[in-house]
C-alpha positions as a Markdown table, in Angstrom:
| # | Residue | x | y | z |
|---|---|---|---|---|
| 1 | Met | 13.2 | -9.0 | 7.9 |
| 2 | Arg | 9.5 | -8.3 | 7.3 |
| 3 | Tyr | 7.5 | -8.4 | 4.0 |
| 4 | Ala | 4.9 | -6.0 | 2.7 |
| 5 | Val | 2.6 | -6.0 | -0.3 |
| 6 | Met | 2.5 | -3.2 | -2.9 |
| 7 | Phe | 0.0 | -2.8 | -5.7 |
| 8 | Glu | -0.5 | -0.4 | -8.5 |
| 9 | Ile | -3.6 | 1.8 | -8.2 |
| 10 | Glu | -2.9 | 3.9 | -11.3 |
| 11 | Arg | -0.1 | 3.7 | -13.8 |
| 12 | Asp | 3.2 | 4.1 | -12.0 |
| 13 | Glu | 1.4 | 4.8 | -8.7 |
| 14 | Trp | 2.2 | 2.1 | -6.2 |
| 15 | Val | 0.8 | 1.9 | -2.6 |
| 16 | Tyr | 1.3 | -0.5 | 0.3 |
| 17 | Ala | -1.5 | -2.8 | 1.2 |
| 18 | Ser | -3.2 | -2.1 | 4.5 |
| 19 | Gly | -5.5 | -4.0 | 6.7 |
| 20 | Glu | -8.3 | -1.4 | 6.1 |
| 21 | Asn | -11.0 | -1.4 | 3.5 |
| 22 | Pro | -11.3 | 1.2 | 2.2 |
| 23 | Phe | -7.8 | 2.5 | 2.9 |
| 24 | Thr | -6.5 | 6.0 | 3.1 |
| 25 | Ala | -3.1 | 7.6 | 3.0 |
| 26 | Asn | -3.0 | 7.3 | 6.8 |
| 27 | Ser | -3.8 | 3.6 | 6.9 |
| 28 | Pro | -1.2 | 1.4 | 8.6 |
| 29 | Ile | 0.9 | -0.7 | 6.3 |
| 30 | Leu | 0.3 | -4.4 | 6.6 |
| 31 | Thr | 3.5 | -6.4 | 7.1 |
| 32 | Phe | 4.1 | -10.2 | 7.3 |
| 33 | Ala | 6.8 | -12.3 | 9.0 |
| 34 | Thr | 7.0 | -14.8 | 6.0 |
| 35 | His | 7.2 | -14.4 | 2.3 |
| 36 | Glu | 4.5 | -17.1 | 1.9 |
| 37 | Ala | 2.0 | -15.1 | 4.0 |
| 38 | Ala | 2.8 | -11.9 | 2.0 |
| 39 | Ser | 2.4 | -13.8 | -1.3 |
| 40 | Lys | -1.1 | -14.9 | -0.3 |
| 41 | Glu | -2.1 | -11.3 | 0.4 |
| 42 | Ala | -0.5 | -10.1 | -2.9 |
| 43 | Gly | -2.6 | -12.6 | -4.7 |
| 44 | Lys | -5.7 | -10.6 | -3.8 |
| 45 | Tyr | -4.5 | -7.7 | -6.1 |
| 46 | His | -4.2 | -7.9 | -9.8 |
| 47 | Thr | -0.8 | -6.1 | -9.7 |
| 48 | Gly | 0.2 | -7.2 | -6.2 |
| 49 | Ile | 3.9 | -7.7 | -5.5 |
| 50 | Val | 5.8 | -8.7 | -2.3 |
| 51 | Val | 8.6 | -6.4 | -1.2 |
| 52 | Gln | 11.2 | -6.9 | 1.6 |
| 53 | Gln | 11.3 | -4.4 | 4.4 |
| 54 | Glu | 14.0 | -3.8 | 6.9 |
| 55 | Gly | 13.3 | -1.6 | 9.8 |
| 56 | Asp | 10.3 | 0.7 | 10.0 |
| 57 | Leu | 8.3 | 1.5 | 6.9 |
| 58 | Arg | 8.0 | 5.1 | 6.0 |
| 59 | Glu | 4.5 | 6.6 | 6.1 |
| 60 | Phe | 3.4 | 9.2 | 3.6 |
| 61 | Asp | 4.7 | 12.7 | 4.2 |
| 62 | Arg | 2.3 | 15.7 | 4.2 |
| 63 | Ser | 2.8 | 16.4 | 0.4 |
| 64 | Glu | 2.2 | 12.8 | -0.5 |
| 65 | Arg | -1.0 | 12.8 | 1.6 |
| 66 | Ala | -2.2 | 15.9 | -0.2 |
| 67 | Arg | -1.5 | 14.5 | -3.6 |
| 68 | Ala | -3.3 | 11.3 | -2.7 |
| 69 | Ala | -6.3 | 13.3 | -1.5 |
| 70 | Val | -6.4 | 15.3 | -4.8 |
| 71 | Arg | -6.2 | 12.1 | -6.8 |
| 72 | Ser | -9.0 | 10.6 | -4.8 |
| 73 | Arg | -11.3 | 13.6 | -5.4 |
| 74 | Val | -10.4 | 13.6 | -9.1 |
| 75 | Asn | -11.2 | 9.9 | -9.3 |
| 76 | Gly | -14.5 | 10.4 | -7.4 |
| 77 | Arg | -13.5 | 8.5 | -4.4 |
| 78 | Met | -14.0 | 11.2 | -1.8 |
């Protein structure tokens, strides 16, 4: 079992933490072998939570990437 960190970037819009800063929809998801290590990373985010992951994590599909790009433009991040 692996652990990942999610945080809320807008109301009801959760994303996985990645090792990149700034991150994009294509950024790889950061995973941890222990809950303790994931909790330390989650502490870096105001809304960070630790989630359990079994198997491979699903990347964004094409429509999710498109929506993220639109939100980034609307929010002045692109």
